[in-house]
N, C-alpha and C positions, 0 to 999 in steps of 0.2 A: 504494499500500500504505499503510496507517495505521501507528501508532505500536505496538509491542509491547514489554512490559516484558522486559528483559535483566538478566543478571547482571553485575557489574562485573568487568571482565577483570584489574583489578590491575596494569596495565602501568605503568612509570614515567613520569608525564606529562611530566616535563622531557625525559627522553631522547626521548620521542616527538616532541616539538616540537624537539629540538636546542637547547635554551636552558638557561642557567645558573639556579640557584636564585635568583640575584639578579636577574633579569631583570625589566625593568619591565614595565608593562602593554603599551605600545607596542612593546616587543621581541617580547611573546607574540603580539600580533596579527600583526605583521610576519612571524615565522617561520611563523604559521598559513596566511596567505594564500600563502607561497612553496610551503609543502608541499601545500596544497590544489591549487595549480596542477599541481604535480607529479603528484600521484597521483589526480587526477580520473578517475574511471571513463571519461569520454567522450574523455579524452586516452590511455586505456589499455583500449580494448574487449576484453573477454572476459579481463582480467586478473584473477584473484580476489585475488591477493596486493595489487593496486594498491586494489581496492575495500575490502580489510580494513584496509590503511594509512589510506585516507581517511576511514574511520569511526573508527580509533583516534586521528588526530589532531584530529578532530572531539570526541570525547569528552575529549581531554585539554585542548583549548582551552574546553570548557564548564566545566571546573574550574578552570583557570589563569587564564582571563578573568573569573572571578567573585572577587571579594576575599574574600568570606565563606567561599567553598569552599576557595580557595587557603589561607587561613589554617589551616583544619581539616586539609587535606591536608598542610600542612608541618609542623605540630605533631604530628598523630595518625596520617598516611598513610591508606590507603583505610578503616581502621576508623573514623576520625573523620568521615569522609563519611557511612558508614553510619549512625554515631549521630544523622545528621539526617536520615535518610530517604532519601539519595542513594544508590541501588544500582547506578549506572552508566548509562551514555547510553542512551536509548531509540530513537535513530536506526536506522531500517531501510532508509532509500534516501536518494538523494541531494536530492531535493526536499524532504525533512523537514530535512536540513541546510542547505539553502540557506533555508528558511522560518525556521529558528530563527536564522540569523546573517546574516540579509539585509543588516543594517546593515553588516557587515564587507566584504560584496562589493559593495554598491550603489556605482555610479559608478566601479567599478575596471575595470581590463584584464581581470580574471577576469569579470566580469559580462558584459562586451561579447563575451568570447571564447566563453562557453558559453549566451549567449542569456539571462542573468538569471535570478534564482530563483523569485520570487513568480510569475512570468507564464507560466512553463513549464508545459505539460500542460493548455492549453485553458481558462485563465482560473480554475483552482482555485486557493484559498488555504486555507492552515491554519486551524482552528477556535482559538478564544480558550481561554486558561487559566481555569479556575474555583477559588474558594476555598470550602471547607467546614471545620467545626469537628466534633470528637468529644470526648466527654467520657468519661473512663476512671476506673475505682476502682483502688486499688493491687494489689487481687487479681489484675484483668486485666493491669496493668503487669507484674505479677510472672510471670504464665504465658505472656503474649502472647495476644493474641485475633483473632478474625476478626469484624469489625464490617460491617454493611449500612447505609448510609446513602442516604435519597432527596435527590435533587438536580434542580433545574430546569436544563435545557441546550436547545440547539439539537440535534435529532436528525436523523440522514439522512432525508430523503424518500424513502419507498419508492414513491411513486406514479409518481415520474418516474426511479429509481434512481439519485438523487442527481444527475442531470445536469443539473437545471434547466430541462429541454427536455420540452414535451407529448409530442413524439414520440421522446424519447431520442436526439436528434440531437446531433451534436457542435457546441458554440459556432461561430460563423462569425467571420471577421476583421471587426475593426470597419471600418466604411466611412470613418469620419473620420481616424483615425490610421494607418489601413493596418495595423494590427497592432502598432504599435510602442509604443503605450501613452501616447505623449506627443506633443504638438504644439508647433510651433514659431511664435513670432510675433516679428516685427521692428519694434522700436521705436527709431527713429533708427539710431545706430552698433550698437545691441545687439541681439542674438537671445537670446530667453527661451524656455525650454522649461518645460512644465507639463503636469500629468496631463490626459489627454483628458478632456473633459467629457460625452463621450458614453458611454464605456464605463469612465470613472473609473479609468483607468490600467491595466486588464486586457489591452486589446490586443484581446480578442474579446467577442462579444455573443451572448446567446442569441436567436434570432429568433422563436421560438413559446414563450414562457415558461409552465412548468407552473402550473396554476390551484392547485394545494395549496400551493406553496411560492415562487410569484412568481419563479421563475428563480433562485432561491439554491441549490436542491438541499438544503435543509434547513429545519426550521420549529421553533418553540417546543415543548417536550415535557417530559417527566419521565422518570427513570430511576433505578434502583437500582443503587448502586455498592459494590462488596465491597472494603473495606479491611482489608489484612493488617498487622495491628499486631506488631512485633517486641518481645519480651519486654525490659524495661528503658527503655522511652521515658521522657521526660520532659516536663514543662510547656512548651510553647512550640515543640517539635519539629514541623517540617511532613514529613508523609508524601507523597510524590508517587505518584499512580496514573496510570500513562502511558496516553494514548489514551481517556481516560474523561472530557474535557472538551467544551466545544462541538464539533459535527461541523463539519468544513471545507466552504467553499463550493463546491459543484459536485464534489464527490468529493475534495476536499482532506482531507490527514491532519487528525484530530481533536487537539484540545488535551489539556492534562493537568489533573488535580484536584490541588490541593495541599490536604491535610487538616491541619489545625491540632490538635495534641494538648492537651486540657485535663485536669488531673487533679482528680477530685472529692475534697473534703475527707473525711477518714476520721474515723470516731467515735473510734477508739482510737489509731492511729498518726500519727505525722509522719514526713516524708521529709527526710532529709539527704543528698543525693547518691544513692549506692547502699545506704545504711544506712536502716535503719527505727528511730525512737526510739519507746520505750513507758515511760510513768511509772507507776511502782508505789508506792502508798504503804503504809508498814509501821510498825507500833508501835515504842516506845521498847524493849520486850522483845525483840522480834524482831532489832531494830538491835544491841542489846547481845548477846545470846545466840546469834543466827544462826538462819537458819531454812530451809526448803525450800518454795518455792511453785510453783504451775504457772502458766504465762503463755502467752496465745495468740499465735500466729504468722501470717504470711499463708499458711502450708502445714499449720496445724494447731495443735498445743500442744508445749510444752517445758517440762521441769522446770529450775528455777533455785535454785542453792544461795547463800543468802545467809550470807557468813562473818559470824562473831562480830566486832563492834565495827565494824559498817558505818555511814558516815556519811551524812547527808542530802545528796544531789548525787552520790554514788559511781555510777559506771556498770559495770554487768556486761554483758559483751560475749558474744553468742551467734553465732558464726562460721558464714556459710553460711546465715543464716536473713533475710538482706536482700533486695535485688532484683539481678537478674542486670545485668552491666555491658554496655552497647552496645559500649564500646571495647576489652574484652577478655573473656577467658573466665571471668573472676573473678565471685564473687557477695559482696554486702554483707552486713553484720551487722545482728543485732537488738540495739539498745543499751537495756538495760534500766536506765533512770534512778531511782535510789531516792529517795522523800521519806520523811523520818522525820515521823510525823504527831503533833503535840502535842495530847492531849485538851483539850477546852475545858471539858468537865463532868466532875467527878469523883465516882464513889460514895463513900460514907464508908469502905469497905473499901480503895479505890483511894487515897485520900487518906492514909489510915494507912500504907499500904505505901510511899507516895511520901515521907512524913516518914521513915519508917526508912532509905530509900533514901538521902535528902538527909544524914542523919546518918553513914551508912556511907561517903558519898562524901568527907566531910572527912578520912576517915582513907586513902582509896585514893589510889593513885598514878595522878594525872591529869595527865601532864605538861604538856599545853597549857594547861589552866584555872590549874594552880599556877603555871607559868611567866609567864602574863599578870599574875596578881595580883601576883607577885613584881615584875614591871616597873613596875606602878603604884606599889607601896609605896616602890621605890627613887627613882621619879621625884617623889613628894610629899616625901620626905626631902631632896631636892636644893633644893626650893623653900621 
């Protein structure tokens, strides 16, 4: 069975593995190995609880065994993981878990007890993960969007039903390694094991390779992949699309696609976290007397009241007009940053009015200006 998307179970990952929050990476690995041995479905046949626990501890280790995911989980919980596109483990069977964590089981008692991970199931192996990019506008990030991208990937061979065999027969045991995937050679006092050169460590071989895929059960192709982009994503977030990577060899589970989010530069707005910044130039008259203006938002239009006496650089906040937050249910603000524009060319009438204004300002109570010149005057007197 291939990978399928599943929702995050929101279990406590530390409780699932029975470790403290201060546990080291080695402590986490050790706990996972012990619990995997205890709850493995092969050791608990027909026990649905065991299978559920086995998948839960695999999901817990997928997070706590990854430093980046663990840091997000420690700081923000499951919401932090969701903000980076992780929506829960996609494991649907034991083979999938073995493939993903093969380095944890390799060479261990666990591997020998259950027959290993990658070579179970007749030589099938998991497909590789793929990388892609997707460019989004702020409007798309605000609402969330569904995008379709085209990728090159290894696709399942329909000619042989992904078996790799022309007659769709199951792979036979390798005659060189007798199905173990390894051969042993003796050099003096040492015994050295290495991957079987005939079956490349798989333990099985296709005796009648398919003419279309040459025995792999897959071949190069193209595919369209649908990406569900949640509202509020940001530049650099990776969205995982489970089971849409390269097809596995001879029917193995497919890999994933990791889609990197890029933000397209907006002609009006700048993003600051969940807030959106919009710069508005106004005249001296509007800054002094106040005004009402209409500004664009990501959702339409909004009226803004500029209070009298507004300074250049003042920010007027419109709550709820920013971007949705991935880490909470909140919504950012639209920050209207005011710039008071100085006219470079004056008409005769404007010059006349500004001269009158300058004379009036000498008599007007302007605390900042008057206080500034008073400080200069006192400084010069002291020298």
